[in-house]
N, C-alpha and C positions, 0 to 999 in steps of 0.2 A: 387387570394385572398386566396384561401385555403392554399397556400404555406406560405403567409404572417401570417395567423392566426396560422399555426403550429409553425412557428418560435417564435411567441409571447408567446404561450403556453409553449414552450420548455424554453424559457428566464424566464418565470414566476416560472417554476418548479426549475430552477436553483436558482433563488432567494430565494423562499420558502426553498429549500434544505439547502442553507447556513444559513439562519435564523434558521431553525430547529437544524443545527448542533451547531451554537452558543449558542442556549438556553440549549443545552444539557451539555455544559461545567459546572463543579461545581464551578469554581472560575474565576475571571477576574483580571488580573494585570493591574491596572489602571495608576500608576505612580511609579517612582524612584526618589528619592531625596538624595542628598550628603549634610552631615554636618560635620563640623570639630570641634575638641576641643582637645588643647594640641597637642600631637603626635598621635592623633587617627583620623581616618576618618569612619564615620558611614553612611551606605548605608541603606536607608529606603525603602522597596518595600511595597506598598499600594495595598490592594487587597479587591475585592468585593467577599465574599466567603472565606473559609478556606480550602486550598488544602494541601496535603502532599509535604513536601520540603525536598531537598537534596542539601546542599552546600559544595563544595569542591574546592581545588586549584590545579592547574596544573603549572608545570614549563617549562621553555625553548620553548616558551616565558612565562612569568609570566601571569597567568590567574585565575580568580576567576569565578567559574561556579555555577549558582543557577538553579536548575531544580524544577519545579512546576507540580505536577500531575493534569491532567484533566482540565487544565487552558488555557485561550486564552489572548491575550494582546490587549488592545485598547489604543489608543494614543501613542505619541512618547515618548520613554525613552532614545533614544540615546543622548539627549541634556544633560544629567546628566554627561557626559564626560567633558563638558566644566567647570564644577564646581571644579575640582580637577586636578593638575598636576599629581597626582598618577595615574588617569585613563586615559588612552590613547583612548580608544573607548569602545562603548557599542553596542553589537550585540544581536540578539534574532531571534528564529525561532522555528517552531514546532519540537516536537520529539515523535516518537512513536505515530503519528497521533494526539492524543488528549492532549499530554504533551506539555509543554513550556520550552525551555532552553534559559536562558540569559548568555551570555558570557562577561565577563568585562577584558578587556585587561589592564594590569598593567604596569607601568613603571619599577618596580622591584618587587621582592619577598617580600611578607607581611605574617605575621601571622594573624589570624582572629578568632573571636568568635561570634557565632550564638546564638541570645537570642530566647526563645520560642515565637511563634506567639502569639500576644496579640490582643484583641479587641480594636478598636478605633471607637467611634460613635457608631450610631445604628446597622449598619450592615457590617462596614468595619473591616478590620484586617491589622495588620502590621507585616512584618518580618524585623527584624534589624540584619545587619551584621557589626560587628565593626572591622575595619582593623587597626592593629598596625603597626606603620612605616609610616604613612601618616600624613595629618594634615597641620598645618601651617608652620612647617619647613620640610614638605614632606618626613621625616624620612630618614634612612640611612640603606642600605642593611645589614651592620653589626649590627645595633640596631635591625633589623627585625629578625635577628638569634637569638639574645639574647632574644626578646620577645617569639619566638618560643620555647626556652629552658623553659622560665618562665611558658608559657602556658603548656607545656608538664609535668612540675613538679606539678604545681597545679592540674591538672586533675588526674595525678597518685596518688598524695597525697589523693585527694578527694575520689578517689575509694577505697583506702586501708583504710581510716578512717571509712568508713560505711559499716558494714557488710551486709546490705540489703537496697534496694532502698527505701528511705523515701518518703511517698506520698507529693506532693506539696501542701503546705497550701494556702488556699484562703487569700485575702486581709483582711478579717475580722479576721484572726487569727495571727495577726501580734505579734511578740514577742518583747516587748519593753525592752530596756536597763535597767539595774539596775541603781541606783544612780551613777552618773558619778564619777569615782575613784579620779579623779584630783591628781594623783600621781607626784611625783617628777621626773624629768628627772636626771638620774644617770650618772655622768662622772667620771671615774677613771682616776686620774692624776698620771703618772708614772716618778719619778725622775730616770734618766738613771744612770747605774753602781751603785757604793756603795760598802762599806766594802773592801773586798781584791781587787776590781776592782776600781781603781781610775779614769778610763777613760782618757781623754787627759790631759796634764799638761801645763800650760802656761809658758811663760818665765821667769816669776817672781814666779813660784812655785805653782800657784793657780790650785787646782783640779777641774776637771770638775764635778766630783761627788757632791762636795761641793756647787757650785753655782746652779746646776740644782735642788738640794734639797731645797735650798732656794726659787727658783722660783716656783717649784711645791707647796710649802706650800702656797705661795702668790696666785697662781691661784686656789687651793682648796678653800681658804678663800674667795676669790671673788665669786665663785659659790655658796658657802653655805650662803654667805649674800643675794643671790638673791632668791626671792620667786619662787618656782618651780623647783629648781635645788638642787641636793644634790651630794657632791663631796667626793670621798674616795681617798687615797693615796696608792700606792703600797709599799711605805716605807716612814716612818717619821723620820727615823734615819739612821746613816751610817752602813747600813747592805748590805750584798750581797743577791741578789735575782736572780735565773736563769731566762733567758729570757722568757721561756715558763711558768715560774712560775708567771710571771707579767700577762700575758694574762689569766692564771688560776684565779687569784685574780679578774680580771674584770669579768670573768664569774661567779664566785661565788657572786659577788655584782649584777648581772644581769645588767650589764652596758648597757646604751644605746649609749654610746661613750667612746673611750679610747685615750688619747692623752700622747705621751711620749716626754719628754723634754731632750735634748742634747745640748753640745756645740762642736761645729766642730773643726777639727784640720787639718793643712796642712804643708807640708814641707816648703813652702814659708810663712814667717812671715807677708807677705803683703796680703795674702787672708783674706777677711772679708765679712760680710753679713749674713743674716739669710736666712733659706731654709725651705720648707715645703713638706714633702713626704707622699705619699699615697702608697699602696700596689701595685706592677706591676702585670700584667697579668701572667708573667712568675713565679713570687711568688706564685700566687694563684694556677697555675696549679700544681706546685710542693707540694703545701699544701694539695691541694685536694687529690693528691695521697697518701700522708702520712696519711691523715684522712681516707681514704679508706682502709688502711692495717688493717688486721684482729686484731691485737694487740691494735689499736686505738678505735675499735667499742665498747668495754666493758665499756669505761670510758667516752669517748667524746660525747658531745650533740651538737646539733645545734638547732637553733630556736629563739633565742634572749630573750629579756625580757619577762619573764612569759610564754614563749612558747617553752620550752626546748624539743627537739625531739630527741630521741635515734634512731640511725641508725642499732641497732642490728637485728631488724626484718624485715628490707628492704632487697630486693634482690640487687643484684650488680648494675645492670642497674638504679634502682630508687635511690640508695645511690648517684651514680654518678650524676644524674640528680638534686638532692636536693642540693648536695653540689656545684654544677655548678651554680644553681640558686642563692643559698646564697651567694657565693663568688662575683658573678657578681653584685648583688644588693648592697652588702657591698662596693665593690670598687666605684660604682657610687655614693653611699652616702659619702664615704670618700673623693672623688674628688670635689664633691659639697661643703661639709664643709671646704675642704682645700682651695678652692677659696675664701671662705669668711674670713677665717684666713690669707691668703696670703695678701688680699686687705686691711686688718687691720694692719698688721705688716708693710707693705711697708710705711704706714703713719709715723711710729715711727722708723724705721731703714732700713739701706740698705739691699737690697734683692740680694742675691746671683744669682739667676737665675730668669728669667721672667715669671715663670708659676710654678704651683704645680708639683713637680717631683714624679715619681714612682720608687720603688725599693723593693727588696724582704727582707726587715728587718723582722725578726722573730717575733718581737713584734707587728707587724702589720698583723699578719696571722690568727687572729680569723676569722672563716668564716661568723659569723653574726653580728659582732660588728664593726661598722665603726670606724676607727682607723686613727690617724695621728702622724708622727713624726716631731717634730719641732727642727731644729738645730738654737738655738737662736743666736749664732754668732761664730766667730773663736776664741777660746781661746788662740791659739798659735800667734794671732796677738796682740801685746803689748797694742794698744789702746783699743781694744775690751776686752782684758782681764781685763783692769781697768773698763771698763764700765759693764761687767757682774758681778763685785762685788758690784756696786753701787745700793743701794736700790731703787732710784728712777727710774734707767734705768731698773732694774728688774720688777718693778711695771707697767712701760709703756708697756714692752714687754708682760707680762701677762694680762693686761688689753685688749690688742690687741688679744690675743688668746682668751680670754673669750668673747670678743665681736663678734669675728668671729664665734665661736661655737654657740653662743646664736643666731646670725642672721640666722644661718642654721636651728635651732630648731623653730624659730619663723615662719619661712617660711614653715617648714614641721614637726610639733610637732607629737610626738607620740600619737594615738588618745585617749589614756585613760591618758593623762597628764593633769596637770593644765593648761599648755599654750594652749593645744587644747580647753579645756573647756572655757578658757578666749576668745579665738577666736570666738568660737561659740556664746557667749554671746554678743561680740561686734557686730555679725551679726543679733542680735534680738534673740538669743536662738535657741535651736535645734528644728527641727519639729519632725516628727515620727523617732524614732530611732530604729536600730537593732543591737544586738551583734553578731559577727560572730562566727560560731559554726564549728567544724571539719567538712569538707566535703562540705562546702559552697563554691560557686563560683559566680563571678558576674553575670553570666547568670542565675543561679538558683535563686539568691535574686532578680534580676530584674524580673524574671518571677512571683516569688511569690507575689511581690507587684505591678505588672502589670504597671512597668516603664521600660524606655528604659535603656540599658546599658549605653549609652552616658550621660543620665540625671543624672544616678546614680554615674558615675565618676565626672561629673562637680559639683555635690552637695557635693562632698567629696573630691575634688581636687585631684583625683587619677591620677597618670602619668602612672601606669601600672595596669595589671589585677591581680596582687598578692594581696592577703588578708591574714591577721593574725589572728589566733583564738584568740577571746576576742575583736577584733577591733570593734569600735562603727562606724556605718554607719548612716549618715542622709539619710531619705528616701523622696525625693522631692514629 
């Protein structure tokens, strides 16, 4: 009897000890949820209490680790793995006695961004970690590397843009945007060759420089007749302009887009059809090296429309990251727009190749201006030479180029453009707005307004974490 009583007392002591130990924890991890939007996967850790956290990634194999100080786990979080093909498994266990470690095994390497812990409900908190390279298309390891470069450049630029840490503003100190600029989207149209450079010559003596100038004027007129667009020509007469001089004109005009028109040539007179080119990765790599040369830094800028950024005061590593980021984003934009142009041209003319091609053309090498080169047809083909002289055929081709570029900007308009404002009005108008300042990141803005990174990206249809100074964000 005494032995049984003693055992009961010991069991009671164990139970009480466990209860006391559990009550001593500062926080409790109650659930882990997984949500998708575009190419991102958001992990939402819900907690009772607010612990210190540390999130980091490990490779070989790919893992994401989240440490929570003085925290215990209740309930099952392992089921989160079933909500995404990106997540292979979720494991957790104690660390340093009172701390909790959660390990998420991933199918491939991703980049991530951690938002500040925010309060939810009366006594709950949420830690959000957004993974780039997952989501509906489950990402691509190469795309994840690109995202990693983007994140590194954004964070590096943020650190250099602010000489001191700025205290986080509360939601009551929102900085509203000024009146929407509703500016025109600037398109620079380049007629290839000119002056002493005739370009290709057709079998009946038609010069490439002549027909592409005619088409360039038609394309510029088409844009200038459309509200929300403004077009400029690199040349409006028969003059010679060096290749890099053409991209300089685009930079001086603060172009959102650059399109260069040409007429192809081949030894065989039977070759025919149109082609659309964007910059190749090899061309981007060689151009980055040129821009990084000391002689270039004094005169060349990156940063796009209204956001020119000198590289003079940046160290070598940061210059390389910024240029890599800019080139990568520009090539992606160019390919997206090129696909739209390609689809429009194939409706009115034979296509030479079945996709947007990539090459190292000098006129496509601006680091921050999406650019395309359109080969309108083969001037060395007798039938296409005749077509390229016809006003109706020229107009059909330029209508197609215009429609493709416009479709691209309707889908993804610059945030301060008239097209973006019209899109917001169609959605019922903007809610709260915020204008991005130097040093801002998605995570800092999300923390400032107590919203999730995922919600912020969804509200603004952002496909990456890259922000531009002056960009207007809708705050959900």
